[in-house]
C-alpha positions as a Markdown table, in Angstrom:
| # | Residue | x | y | z |
|---|---|---|---|---|
| 1 | Met | 5.1 | -45.6 | -28.1 |
| 2 | Lys | 4.6 | -45.9 | -24.3 |
| 3 | Ser | 7.5 | -43.5 | -23.5 |
| 4 | Tyr | 6.2 | -41.1 | -26.2 |
| 5 | Val | 2.7 | -40.9 | -24.5 |
| 6 | Gln | 4.3 | -40.7 | -21.1 |
| 7 | Gly | 6.6 | -37.8 | -22.2 |
| 8 | Leu | 3.6 | -36.0 | -23.8 |
| 9 | Ile | 1.6 | -36.3 | -20.6 |
| 10 | Thr | 4.6 | -35.1 | -18.5 |
| 11 | Gly | 5.1 | -32.2 | -20.8 |
| 12 | Gly | 1.5 | -31.2 | -20.7 |
| 13 | Val | 1.5 | -31.3 | -16.9 |
| 14 | Phe | 4.6 | -29.1 | -16.9 |
| 15 | Val | 3.0 | -26.6 | -19.3 |
| 16 | Phe | -0.3 | -26.6 | -17.2 |
| 17 | Ala | 1.6 | -26.0 | -14.0 |
| 18 | Phe | 3.6 | -23.2 | -15.5 |
| 19 | Met | 0.5 | -21.4 | -16.7 |
| 20 | Val | -1.2 | -21.8 | -13.3 |
| 21 | Leu | 1.8 | -20.5 | -11.5 |
| 22 | Ile | 2.3 | -17.5 | -13.8 |
| 23 | Gly | -1.4 | -16.6 | -13.4 |
| 24 | Ala | -1.1 | -16.7 | -9.6 |
| 25 | Ser | 1.5 | -14.0 | -9.5 |
| 26 | Ser | -0.7 | -11.2 | -10.6 |
| 27 | Asn | -1.9 | -8.7 | -8.0 |
| 28 | Asp | -5.0 | -6.6 | -7.9 |
| 29 | Gly | -3.2 | -3.3 | -8.6 |
| 30 | Glu | -3.7 | -1.8 | -5.2 |
| 31 | Val | -0.1 | -2.2 | -4.0 |
| 32 | Gly | 1.6 | 1.2 | -4.1 |
| 33 | Arg | -1.5 | 3.0 | -5.2 |
| 34 | Tyr | -2.0 | 5.3 | -2.2 |
| 35 | Gln | 0.4 | 7.9 | -0.8 |
| 36 | Ile | 0.2 | 9.6 | 2.6 |
| 37 | Ser | 1.3 | 13.1 | 3.0 |
| 38 | Thr | 1.9 | 14.6 | 6.5 |
| 39 | Gln | 2.4 | 18.2 | 7.7 |
| 40 | Leu | 3.1 | 19.4 | 11.2 |
| 41 | Gln | 1.7 | 22.9 | 12.0 |
| 42 | His | 2.4 | 25.0 | 15.0 |
| 43 | Gln | -0.7 | 26.8 | 16.3 |
| 44 | His | 0.5 | 30.4 | 16.9 |
| 45 | Asn | -2.6 | 31.5 | 18.8 |
| 46 | Tyr | -1.9 | 28.8 | 21.5 |
| 47 | Leu | 1.2 | 28.2 | 23.4 |
| 48 | Ala | 3.1 | 25.1 | 22.3 |
| 49 | Arg | 0.2 | 23.5 | 20.4 |
| 50 | Phe | 0.9 | 21.4 | 17.3 |
| 51 | Arg | -1.4 | 19.8 | 14.8 |
| 52 | Met | -0.5 | 16.9 | 12.5 |
| 53 | Tyr | -2.4 | 17.0 | 9.1 |
| 54 | Glu | -2.6 | 13.7 | 7.2 |
| 55 | Thr | -3.7 | 13.5 | 3.5 |
| 56 | Thr | -4.2 | 10.2 | 1.6 |
| 57 | Ile | -3.9 | 10.6 | -2.2 |
| 58 | Asp | -4.9 | 8.1 | -4.8 |
| 59 | Thr | -1.8 | 8.1 | -7.1 |
| 60 | Lys | -3.7 | 6.6 | -10.0 |
| 61 | Thr | -6.4 | 9.2 | -10.3 |
| 62 | Gly | -4.8 | 12.1 | -8.3 |
| 63 | Glu | -7.9 | 12.5 | -6.0 |
| 64 | Ile | -7.6 | 13.0 | -2.3 |
| 65 | Thr | -9.3 | 10.1 | -0.6 |
| 66 | Lys | -9.0 | 11.0 | 3.0 |
| 67 | Arg | -8.1 | 14.0 | 5.2 |
| 68 | Asn | -7.4 | 13.9 | 8.9 |
| 69 | Trp | -5.9 | 16.1 | 11.6 |
| 70 | Val | -4.5 | 15.0 | 14.9 |
| 71 | Asp | -3.8 | 17.2 | 17.9 |
| 72 | Ala | -0.2 | 16.0 | 18.3 |
| 73 | Glu | 0.1 | 17.2 | 21.9 |
| 74 | Thr | -2.7 | 15.1 | 23.3 |
| 75 | Asp | -2.8 | 12.2 | 20.9 |
| 76 | Asn | 0.1 | 9.7 | 21.5 |
| 77 | Lys | -0.3 | 8.3 | 18.0 |
| 78 | Tyr | 3.0 | 9.9 | 16.8 |
| 79 | Gly | 4.8 | 10.0 | 20.1 |
| 80 | Ala | 6.3 | 13.0 | 21.9 |
| 81 | Ile | 7.3 | 16.1 | 19.9 |
| 82 | Asn | 10.6 | 17.7 | 20.9 |
| 83 | Lys | 10.2 | 21.4 | 21.7 |
């Protein structure tokens, strides 16, 4: 009878640990949800001026969450642009 109770407790501990570990593997759904689109545009009215446009899109709803532009010649965020 003692080994039966000991086996029952051990089995219960394994089942409990399995359930806890399975529940810990879920994420909040934010991984891979946002996509960044970039576009490089040459400013024709200026000599050798470039702008980098960034757009962040929420792939779940399709809404644009952020828009940004960077003067690619003066901002070193993207490095040098080959001309």
